[in-house]
Legacy VTK file of the C-alpha trace (Angstrom):
# vtk DataFile Version 3.0
C-alpha trace
ASCII
DATASET POLYDATA
POINTS 404 float
0.000 0.000 0.000
1.639 3.232 -1.151
1.530 6.414 0.903
-0.329 9.506 -0.347
1.928 11.969 -2.198
3.412 14.906 -0.329
1.877 18.312 -0.889
4.134 21.239 -1.778
3.951 22.507 1.813
4.803 19.115 3.276
7.981 18.930 1.196
9.430 21.973 3.017
11.471 20.985 6.055
10.667 23.224 9.046
13.535 25.306 10.412
15.593 23.451 13.058
13.270 20.460 12.797
15.476 17.955 14.641
16.422 20.409 17.376
12.801 21.347 18.026
11.737 17.708 18.305
14.696 16.951 20.588
13.573 19.807 22.848
10.000 18.486 22.883
11.155 14.989 23.857
13.367 16.476 26.564
10.540 18.597 27.977
7.967 15.793 27.855
10.136 13.215 29.614
11.706 15.264 32.399
8.456 15.336 34.401
8.129 11.575 33.949
11.657 11.210 35.308
10.419 12.826 38.524
7.057 11.032 38.640
8.176 7.406 38.381
10.678 7.252 41.279
9.292 9.917 43.616
5.513 9.976 43.236
5.151 6.791 45.346
7.270 8.440 48.066
4.913 11.439 48.073
1.912 9.112 48.295
3.423 7.275 51.263
4.296 10.560 52.986
0.659 11.615 52.456
-0.527 8.653 54.514
-1.652 6.259 51.776
-1.211 2.547 52.407
0.701 0.253 50.072
-2.586 -1.076 48.718
-3.886 2.428 48.022
-0.592 3.412 46.393
-0.885 0.403 44.090
-4.416 1.416 43.040
-3.385 5.048 42.412
-0.538 3.846 40.197
-2.398 1.005 38.447
-5.771 2.616 37.686
-4.296 5.197 35.254
-2.438 2.365 33.510
-5.711 0.555 32.813
-7.310 3.784 31.600
-4.500 4.859 29.292
-4.548 1.517 27.462
-7.988 2.578 26.211
-7.651 6.352 25.905
-4.169 6.716 24.397
-4.894 4.835 21.132
-8.120 6.812 20.726
-6.415 10.172 21.244
-3.562 9.222 18.900
-6.074 8.221 16.222
-7.906 11.533 16.653
-4.575 13.382 16.430
-3.962 11.700 13.076
-7.201 13.205 11.797
-6.573 16.703 13.159
-5.492 19.546 10.911
-2.119 19.549 12.635
-0.761 17.310 15.391
1.072 20.275 16.924
-2.268 21.747 18.008
-3.257 18.473 19.676
0.097 18.320 21.488
-0.328 21.890 22.774
-3.811 21.089 24.042
-2.644 17.933 25.803
0.277 19.731 27.455
-1.981 22.553 28.645
-4.494 20.067 30.023
-1.785 18.090 31.829
-0.392 21.204 33.495
-3.845 22.350 34.611
-4.813 18.934 35.990
-1.499 18.465 37.802
-2.391 21.368 40.102
-4.975 19.032 41.630
-2.091 17.438 43.523
-1.783 20.702 45.483
-5.126 19.968 47.167
-5.062 18.332 50.613
-3.883 14.767 50.117
-6.602 12.149 50.258
-6.974 8.804 48.536
-10.033 9.839 46.515
-8.640 13.176 45.355
-5.258 11.765 44.336
-6.881 8.864 42.482
-9.252 11.181 40.609
-6.494 13.593 39.605
-4.244 10.726 38.506
-6.967 9.217 36.303
-7.728 12.531 34.631
-4.051 13.346 34.195
-3.315 9.992 32.544
-5.731 10.831 29.708
-3.776 13.915 28.605
-0.244 13.073 29.794
0.375 9.630 28.283
-0.369 10.518 24.605
2.236 13.296 24.535
5.150 10.944 23.879
3.542 8.939 21.025
2.390 12.143 19.338
5.965 13.411 19.579
7.022 10.100 18.034
4.514 10.616 15.244
5.944 14.052 14.419
9.509 12.727 14.547
8.701 9.764 12.285
7.094 12.106 9.751
10.459 13.878 9.658
12.248 10.568 9.164
10.046 9.705 6.189
9.900 13.154 4.584
13.304 14.670 5.300
15.545 11.730 6.232
15.883 12.871 9.853
17.619 10.591 12.366
14.973 9.445 14.857
17.414 8.173 17.479
19.241 11.513 17.664
15.961 13.236 18.497
14.478 10.588 20.788
17.604 10.075 22.891
17.025 13.487 24.482
13.902 12.066 26.087
16.042 9.435 27.810
18.552 12.110 28.849
15.732 14.182 30.363
14.308 11.157 32.193
17.754 10.472 33.641
18.121 14.092 34.745
14.662 13.967 36.312
15.738 10.919 38.330
19.011 12.469 39.441
17.894 16.075 39.895
14.694 15.086 41.676
16.676 13.086 44.205
19.025 15.982 44.886
16.126 18.380 45.402
14.292 15.969 47.714
17.444 15.481 49.778
17.381 19.217 50.600
13.590 19.543 50.963
10.991 16.807 51.474
8.561 14.607 49.570
6.057 17.479 49.585
8.030 19.094 46.742
7.163 16.265 44.293
3.891 17.780 42.933
5.681 21.099 42.420
8.448 19.399 40.421
5.904 17.502 38.308
3.973 20.689 37.520
7.171 22.586 36.697
8.155 19.804 34.308
4.730 19.880 32.672
4.997 23.670 32.352
8.247 23.154 30.462
6.466 20.650 28.243
3.761 23.185 27.452
6.349 25.846 26.593
8.205 23.434 24.308
5.002 22.279 22.605
4.582 25.710 21.009
7.773 24.923 19.064
6.318 21.731 17.596
6.821 21.717 13.803
3.612 22.048 11.818
3.588 19.181 9.349
-0.125 18.754 8.691
-1.761 15.354 9.134
0.430 12.255 8.825
0.450 10.239 5.622
0.474 7.044 7.705
-1.600 6.305 10.792
-0.080 6.555 14.257
1.618 3.363 15.498
-0.994 3.298 18.287
-3.978 3.860 16.030
-6.493 1.013 16.399
-8.247 1.881 13.140
-6.760 -0.939 11.084
-6.710 -3.595 13.805
-10.057 -5.291 13.003
-9.053 -5.794 9.356
-5.595 -7.162 10.007
-6.155 -9.095 13.236
-6.334 -12.500 11.495
-2.903 -11.991 9.925
-1.404 -11.201 13.340
-3.080 -14.040 15.220
-0.198 -16.414 14.553
1.390 -18.446 17.385
4.845 -16.904 16.922
3.594 -13.322 17.117
1.244 -14.029 20.036
3.845 -15.925 22.085
6.405 -13.196 21.449
4.095 -10.340 22.457
2.822 -12.201 25.533
6.375 -13.009 26.624
7.525 -9.417 26.243
4.398 -8.200 28.045
5.017 -10.450 31.054
8.692 -9.541 31.301
7.806 -5.838 31.188
5.020 -6.432 33.750
7.511 -8.029 36.144
8.950 -4.516 36.652
5.704 -3.318 38.274
6.813 -4.079 41.841
10.064 -2.181 41.237
8.356 0.856 39.739
5.787 1.057 42.527
7.804 0.293 45.648
11.568 0.252 45.137
11.966 3.914 46.154
9.928 3.255 49.308
12.011 0.139 49.998
15.305 1.965 49.547
14.169 4.780 51.830
13.188 2.221 54.484
16.812 1.026 54.455
18.014 4.550 55.228
19.249 5.284 51.704
19.143 9.025 50.990
16.901 10.675 48.410
19.914 11.721 46.361
21.220 8.132 46.233
17.748 6.876 45.287
17.872 9.301 42.357
21.339 8.129 41.364
20.245 4.474 41.412
17.276 5.269 39.177
19.411 7.380 36.839
22.016 4.616 36.607
19.414 2.139 35.354
18.280 4.595 32.679
21.901 5.200 31.629
22.343 1.437 31.290
19.246 1.287 29.084
20.579 4.093 26.874
23.819 2.142 26.619
22.106 -0.940 25.213
20.355 1.258 22.630
23.764 2.470 21.463
25.345 -0.982 21.060
22.364 -3.160 20.159
22.922 -3.255 16.413
26.609 -4.006 16.791
26.179 -6.706 19.459
22.834 -8.247 18.590
22.209 -7.327 14.952
22.816 -10.893 13.646
21.069 -12.522 16.634
17.482 -13.854 16.296
14.901 -11.737 18.087
13.791 -14.761 20.106
17.321 -15.153 21.482
17.434 -11.591 22.795
13.882 -12.030 24.147
15.005 -15.122 26.097
18.115 -13.308 27.333
15.964 -10.439 28.642
13.641 -12.812 30.508
16.570 -14.695 32.074
18.127 -11.377 33.147
14.807 -10.349 34.713
14.619 -13.584 36.726
18.170 -13.072 38.006
17.482 -9.424 38.812
14.349 -10.093 40.864
15.881 -13.048 42.720
18.952 -10.980 43.590
17.143 -7.787 44.601
15.882 -8.814 48.085
19.233 -10.481 48.854
21.443 -7.447 48.236
21.012 -5.725 51.593
20.816 -8.803 53.887
24.001 -10.225 52.295
25.904 -7.000 52.935
26.359 -6.031 49.278
25.100 -2.544 50.096
24.753 0.225 47.548
27.215 -1.460 45.195
24.911 -4.482 45.040
21.954 -2.311 44.081
24.031 -0.709 41.331
24.759 -4.208 40.011
21.100 -5.245 39.842
20.147 -1.863 38.390
22.663 -2.419 35.587
20.500 -5.370 34.492
17.834 -2.816 33.515
19.684 -2.578 30.210
18.636 -6.162 29.476
15.319 -6.450 31.297
13.828 -3.320 29.730
16.028 -1.998 26.925
16.577 -5.393 25.322
12.866 -6.223 25.522
11.905 -3.026 23.675
14.533 -3.572 20.999
13.674 -7.265 20.597
10.032 -6.397 19.999
10.865 -3.806 17.344
13.297 -6.236 15.714
10.636 -8.950 15.558
8.033 -6.602 14.082
10.476 -5.246 11.504
11.479 -8.776 10.411
8.117 -10.545 10.349
5.297 -7.964 10.076
4.592 -6.127 6.814
4.775 -2.331 6.840
1.010 -2.100 6.309
0.481 -4.141 9.507
3.099 -2.393 11.655
0.607 -0.004 13.266
-1.690 -2.829 14.313
1.247 -4.864 15.628
2.418 -1.919 17.738
-1.128 -1.494 19.027
-1.321 -5.132 20.145
2.049 -4.788 21.863
0.987 -1.558 23.610
-2.196 -3.224 24.867
-0.444 -6.387 26.110
2.346 -4.613 27.952
0.010 -1.924 29.325
-2.559 -4.355 30.728
0.118 -6.652 32.145
1.903 -3.797 33.898
-1.380 -2.471 35.300
-2.483 -5.851 36.671
0.841 -6.613 38.363
1.048 -3.066 39.753
-2.373 -3.537 41.331
-1.250 -6.812 42.901
2.020 -5.311 44.098
0.366 -3.266 46.846
-0.968 -6.200 48.889
2.229 -8.103 48.084
4.470 -5.364 49.504
2.253 -5.010 52.575
2.462 -8.768 53.173
6.113 -9.618 52.493
7.995 -6.361 51.810
10.994 -6.703 49.529
10.450 -10.464 49.230
7.754 -9.495 46.745
10.537 -9.385 44.161
10.462 -13.187 44.212
6.901 -12.939 42.898
8.226 -10.824 40.030
10.761 -13.572 39.298
7.822 -15.944 38.852
6.171 -13.514 36.418
9.445 -13.231 34.469
9.750 -17.032 34.460
6.344 -17.243 32.792
7.661 -14.752 30.245
10.683 -16.994 29.683
8.451 -19.987 29.047
6.494 -18.067 26.432
9.736 -16.830 24.851
10.870 -20.431 24.438
7.510 -21.279 22.852
7.932 -18.298 20.518
11.336 -19.604 19.489
9.913 -23.051 18.734
7.090 -21.596 16.626
9.271 -19.048 14.786
9.032 -18.977 10.975
11.646 -21.148 9.345
13.068 -18.314 7.279
16.083 -16.558 8.745
14.917 -14.145 11.414
18.518 -13.017 11.908
18.728 -11.261 8.551
LINES 1 405
404 0 1 2 3 4 5 6 7 8 9 10 11 12 13 14 15 16 17 18 19 20 21 22 23 24 25 26 27 28 29 30 31 32 33 34 35 36 37 38 39 40 41 42 43 44 45 46 47 48 49 50 51 52 53 54 55 56 57 58 59 60 61 62 63 64 65 66 67 68 69 70 71 72 73 74 75 76 77 78 79 80 81 82 83 84 85 86 87 88 89 90 91 92 93 94 95 96 97 98 99 100 101 102 103 104 105 106 107 108 109 110 111 112 113 114 115 116 117 118 119 120 121 122 123 124 125 126 127 128 129 130 131 132 133 134 135 136 137 138 139 140 141 142 143 144 145 146 147 148 149 150 151 152 153 154 155 156 157 158 159 160 161 162 163 164 165 166 167 168 169 170 171 172 173 174 175 176 177 178 179 180 181 182 183 184 185 186 187 188 189 190 191 192 193 194 195 196 197 198 199 200 201 202 203 204 205 206 207 208 209 210 211 212 213 214 215 216 217 218 219 220 221 222 223 224 225 226 227 228 229 230 231 232 233 234 235 236 237 238 239 240 241 242 243 244 245 246 247 248 249 250 251 252 253 254 255 256 257 258 259 260 261 262 263 264 265 266 267 268 269 270 271 272 273 274 275 276 277 278 279 280 281 282 283 284 285 286 287 288 289 290 291 292 293 294 295 296 297 298 299 300 301 302 303 304 305 306 307 308 309 310 311 312 313 314 315 316 317 318 319 320 321 322 323 324 325 326 327 328 329 330 331 332 333 334 335 336 337 338 339 340 341 342 343 344 345 346 347 348 349 350 351 352 353 354 355 356 357 358 359 360 361 362 363 364 365 366 367 368 369 370 371 372 373 374 375 376 377 378 379 380 381 382 383 384 385 386 387 388 389 390 391 392 393 394 395 396 397 398 399 400 401 402 403
């Protein structure tokens, strides 16, 4: 299926296109770099129980699995995606001020649900703009997108430093400041008109192409990746709380989070060189094995006297347990799914990983209340299920060379 021809306006590359997209990615991700490690700490300081924290974190995950594809599809139909991005950024900033209200379970849950609707689609819409530049002007996607990872890392590190000199009460302020930066950057979004190809998260074509994707290899692969990603839920929800309970400072918590992100960026930089000739199922299996080792080791680090150095070691495995999973999935889709079906394949992957992460996050609250850090052993079981499905994917792989 050929793409519609470019109009005369669409052939003109906007001034500083790559730099403007890099700035947008940076501004969008820096608030997320504060939210993921420190929002649970703020919730705990506000008096919420582990079970309530799990619900506040998981409920938006369930919601965004439904709302994000819809908003991305609507953005594709808008006159210009830049206008949609500006509206989403403005809405996110306005809704984030709800966290300044007196902390209560109901208020925080309501604000978090509303915020998820307008916050989550910002990154995929940025991706959509960047990919239009790749197709039209030959822009380098990785050189734009990497600034999102840099911003996330800085959010981890900088947030920890700020908390070490203040308190958890500063977290909503930092999130809102980050979202304000995102709104400011969104006004620089290049105006490219509607895309010539639907968003990777658009569900529009899924009903027509579902039969061609319902093959054992694809389903096993997506389910395996989804479970391995979901096994990180306990870490995302409670590792900052766990580290603080050990007496680790806020600044060191930030450094540990930032180190894992740096490791993930590292695997992005060397993946093609190290794993280019390797079958996608092999890297999928490697990621699941690394996840099992990581979750088994995590609760043993402190009791065995490995200290901070031990946590740095298990955080280094983030390169494999997250980065390698993402790259393996894209490698599989590129090798086995036709370009016309790529959007639907990405949509299935988004749904599987999103639902899995939400379910395990919801279960993580009672698990942490019951057994504390030993809950990581439960995540090892989830990753082991992912490993089993990865092996089944390997056995059902098409006979043609997936390593090409």
